[in-house]
C-alpha positions as CSV (number, residue, x, y, z in Angstrom):
1,M,6.6,-20.8,-1.2
2,R,8.9,-18.3,-2.7
3,N,7.9,-15.3,-4.8
4,D,8.3,-15.6,-8.5
5,L,11.1,-13.1,-9.2
6,S,10.1,-12.9,-12.9
7,K,6.8,-11.2,-11.7
8,E,8.6,-8.5,-9.9
9,R,8.0,-5.1,-11.4
10,F,10.8,-2.7,-10.7
11,R,10.2,1.0,-10.7
12,N,12.6,3.8,-11.5
13,E,13.7,5.9,-8.5
14,W,15.6,9.2,-8.9
15,K,16.7,11.2,-5.9
16,Y,17.7,14.8,-5.7
17,L,19.1,16.8,-2.8
18,I,17.5,20.2,-3.2
19,S,16.9,23.4,-1.3
20,T,13.6,24.6,0.1
21,S,13.5,27.5,-2.4
22,E,13.9,25.0,-5.3
23,K,11.0,23.0,-3.8
24,E,8.8,26.0,-3.7
25,L,9.6,26.9,-7.3
26,L,9.0,23.3,-8.4
27,E,5.6,23.1,-6.7
28,L,4.5,26.3,-8.4
29,R,5.2,24.7,-11.8
30,M,3.9,21.2,-10.8
31,K,0.5,22.3,-9.6
32,H,-0.7,22.8,-13.2
33,L,0.4,19.3,-14.3
34,L,0.3,17.0,-11.3
35,K,-2.0,16.7,-8.3
36,K,-1.5,16.1,-4.6
37,D,-1.9,12.5,-3.6
38,P,-5.5,12.3,-2.3
39,N,-4.3,10.0,0.6
40,A,-2.3,13.0,1.9
41,K,-4.3,15.4,4.0
42,G,-3.4,19.1,4.1
43,N,0.3,19.5,3.8
44,G,1.2,15.8,3.6
45,Y,2.1,13.4,6.4
46,M,4.8,12.2,8.7
47,I,6.5,8.9,7.9
48,R,8.3,6.8,10.6
49,S,10.3,3.7,9.6
50,L,12.1,1.3,11.9
51,Y,14.9,-0.2,9.8
52,F,16.4,-3.6,10.5
53,D,19.8,-5.0,9.7
54,D,21.6,-8.3,10.2
55,Y,24.5,-9.2,12.5
56,F,27.0,-7.9,10.0
57,N,25.1,-4.7,9.2
58,S,24.9,-5.9,5.6
59,A,22.3,-3.4,4.4
60,Y,24.4,-0.5,5.6
61,A,27.7,-2.0,4.4
62,E,26.3,-2.8,0.9
63,K,24.9,0.6,0.4
64,E,28.2,2.2,1.5
65,S,30.2,-0.1,-0.8
66,G,27.9,0.5,-3.8
67,V,26.6,-3.0,-4.2
68,L,24.3,-3.0,-7.2
69,M,21.6,-5.4,-5.9
70,R,20.6,-5.0,-2.3
71,K,17.6,-5.1,0.1
72,K,16.4,-3.5,3.3
73,Y,13.7,-4.5,5.8
74,R,11.6,-1.9,7.7
75,I,8.4,-1.5,9.6
76,R,6.6,1.7,8.5
77,I,3.8,3.8,10.1
78,Y,2.3,7.2,9.4
79,D,1.9,10.1,11.8
80,C,2.9,7.8,14.7
81,S,-0.5,6.0,14.3
82,D,-1.3,2.3,14.5
83,R,-4.0,2.6,11.7
84,S,-1.5,1.2,9.1
85,I,1.5,-0.8,10.1
86,K,3.5,-2.5,7.3
87,L,6.5,-4.7,7.2
88,E,8.3,-3.8,4.0
89,R,11.2,-5.1,2.0
90,K,12.8,-2.7,-0.5
91,K,15.0,-4.3,-3.2
92,K,17.2,-2.0,-5.2
93,F,19.0,-2.7,-8.5
94,G,20.9,0.4,-9.5
95,S,18.3,3.2,-9.9
96,Y,15.4,0.6,-9.9
97,I,13.4,-0.4,-6.9
98,Y,10.9,-3.1,-6.0
99,K,8.9,-2.9,-2.8
100,E,6.9,-5.6,-1.1
101,S,4.7,-5.1,2.0
102,A,2.6,-7.1,4.5
103,P,0.3,-5.8,7.2
104,L,1.1,-6.1,10.9
105,T,-0.9,-5.5,14.0
106,K,0.4,-3.4,16.9
107,E,0.6,-6.6,19.0
108,E,2.7,-8.3,16.3
109,F,5.0,-5.3,16.2
110,Y,5.7,-5.6,19.9
111,K,6.3,-9.3,19.5
112,I,9.0,-8.6,16.9
113,L,10.5,-6.0,19.2
114,D,10.6,-8.6,22.0
115,G,12.3,-11.1,19.8
116,D,9.2,-13.4,19.5
117,Y,9.2,-14.3,15.8
118,K,7.3,-17.5,15.8
119,F,4.0,-16.0,14.6
120,L,5.8,-14.8,11.4
121,L,6.4,-18.5,10.3
122,S,2.6,-19.1,10.1
123,S,1.8,-15.9,8.4
124,P,-0.1,-16.1,5.0
125,Y,2.3,-13.5,3.7
126,S,5.6,-14.9,2.2
127,L,7.4,-11.6,3.1
128,C,6.7,-12.3,6.8
129,R,7.9,-15.9,6.6
130,E,11.1,-14.8,4.8
131,F,11.6,-12.1,7.5
132,Y,11.3,-14.9,10.1
133,V,14.2,-16.7,8.4
134,E,16.3,-13.5,8.4
135,C,15.6,-12.9,12.1
136,V,16.5,-16.4,13.1
137,S,19.3,-17.2,10.7
138,N,21.0,-13.8,10.2
139,L,20.0,-12.2,13.5
140,M,18.0,-9.4,11.8
141,R,17.5,-6.7,14.5
142,P,16.3,-3.1,14.8
143,R,18.9,-0.5,13.9
144,T,17.5,3.0,13.6
145,I,14.3,4.9,13.3
146,V,14.0,7.3,10.3
147,D,11.4,10.2,10.5
148,Y,10.5,12.7,7.9
149,D,7.6,14.8,6.6
150,R,6.4,13.9,3.1
151,V,4.5,15.9,0.5
152,P,3.5,13.6,-2.4
153,W,2.4,14.6,-5.9
154,I,1.1,12.1,-8.5
155,M,0.4,11.9,-12.2
156,D,-1.5,8.9,-13.7
157,E,0.5,8.8,-16.9
158,G,3.5,6.5,-16.4
159,T,2.4,6.1,-12.7
160,V,4.6,9.1,-11.8
161,R,5.0,10.0,-8.2
162,I,7.1,13.0,-7.0
163,T,7.7,13.4,-3.2
164,F,9.4,16.0,-1.1
165,D,10.8,14.7,2.1
166,S,11.8,17.4,4.6
167,D,13.1,17.5,8.2
168,V,14.8,14.1,7.8
169,R,15.8,13.0,11.3
170,A,16.9,10.0,13.4
171,A,14.6,9.2,16.3
172,V,16.5,7.9,19.4
173,G,15.7,6.8,22.9
174,S,13.8,3.6,22.1
175,Y,12.5,1.5,19.2
176,N,8.8,2.2,20.1
177,I,7.7,3.7,16.8
178,F,4.3,4.7,18.3
179,D,5.9,7.1,20.8
180,P,5.5,10.6,19.4
181,S,7.7,12.1,22.1
182,L,10.9,10.3,21.0
183,P,13.8,12.8,20.7
184,T,15.2,13.2,17.2
185,L,18.5,14.3,15.6
186,P,18.4,16.2,12.2
187,V,20.6,14.6,9.5
188,L,20.4,17.2,6.6
189,E,21.8,20.7,6.4
190,P,19.3,23.4,7.3
191,G,17.3,24.3,4.2
192,K,17.9,21.0,2.4
193,L,15.4,18.2,1.6
194,V,15.2,15.1,-0.5
195,M,13.1,15.0,-3.7
196,E,12.3,11.6,-5.1
197,V,10.9,10.9,-8.6
198,K,9.4,7.4,-9.1
199,F,7.9,6.0,-12.3
200,T,7.3,2.6,-13.8
201,E,7.8,2.6,-17.5
202,M,8.2,6.1,-18.7
203,L,8.6,9.6,-17.4
204,P,6.6,12.0,-19.6
205,Q,8.8,14.7,-21.2
206,I,6.5,17.4,-19.7
207,V,7.6,16.1,-16.2
208,R,11.2,15.7,-17.3
209,D,11.2,19.4,-18.1
210,L,10.1,20.1,-14.5
211,L,13.1,18.5,-12.9
212,P,15.6,20.9,-11.5
213,P,18.4,21.4,-14.1
214,N,20.6,23.1,-11.5
215,A,19.8,20.8,-8.6
216,Q,22.7,20.7,-6.3
217,E,22.9,16.9,-6.4
218,F,21.4,14.1,-8.3
219,T,22.2,11.5,-5.7
220,A,21.7,8.1,-4.3
221,V,21.2,9.6,-0.8
222,S,19.9,7.1,1.7
223,K,17.8,8.3,4.6
224,Y,18.6,5.1,6.4
225,V,22.3,5.5,6.1
226,L,22.2,9.2,7.2
227,C,20.1,8.3,10.2
228,Y,22.2,5.2,11.1
229,E,25.4,7.3,11.0
230,K,23.8,10.1,13.0
231,S,22.8,7.7,15.8
232,Q,25.9,5.6,15.5
233,Y,27.0,6.5,19.0
234,L,24.2,4.2,20.2
235,H,25.8,1.2,18.6
236,G,29.3,1.3,20.1
237,F,32.4,3.5,20.3
238,E,33.0,4.0,16.6
239,Y,31.2,7.4,16.5
240,W,33.1,8.6,19.6
241,N,36.5,7.5,18.2
242,E,35.9,9.2,14.9
243,T,34.8,12.4,16.7
244,Q,38.0,12.5,18.7
245,E,40.1,11.8,15.6
246,R,38.6,14.8,13.8
247,K,39.3,17.0,16.8
248,L,43.0,16.0,16.7
249,L,43.3,16.9,13.0
């Protein structure tokens, strides 16, 4: 049974590439209007996502080509723990996003990693069944692991959520997302981080006034694309060839 697309509720998503000093200034201003997400303990949490793509690398190619409507599949965990394992599909239409998720067990994750997708077909979650079709028909396979540390802020009005994602890095060595010792490669310049502003229907003016007017970039930066390109040498000779070409220039 397919999801009723008319019931999908897209949210606005704005992204900024900012400096750590801008983040510190923003948090000083935000603490009087927003509050830390109660689900985040202390200084936030670490997010690890294993992204999948099909045989033609469509998710990567469509993002690079600026395709307006696109989607990505990923399996996400927090702090390298198996307490919460989610299969997610993120749809994007311009600056609007719509996310779906379905829970997985650790055993089910390893089945997916081993190419055993049969259990997905009998899942009560339509997202899992549709992911089965993608894996079998379009050869959906793991591509890259994206790690970063997130500090989330929330405001009830307009369901506003502001997050700061720092130390964005590509984890390499294997696709075992529960391995905390995986080596990582940083993908942003030192002192840079990604600020995301999400809201459903309205962004209160008091929050708009908080947004960095002199932010270095209002951008559609994709952590998946950055990490995929950083670890591209794992997927063939393209990365090596491009490196050699740059050296010759």
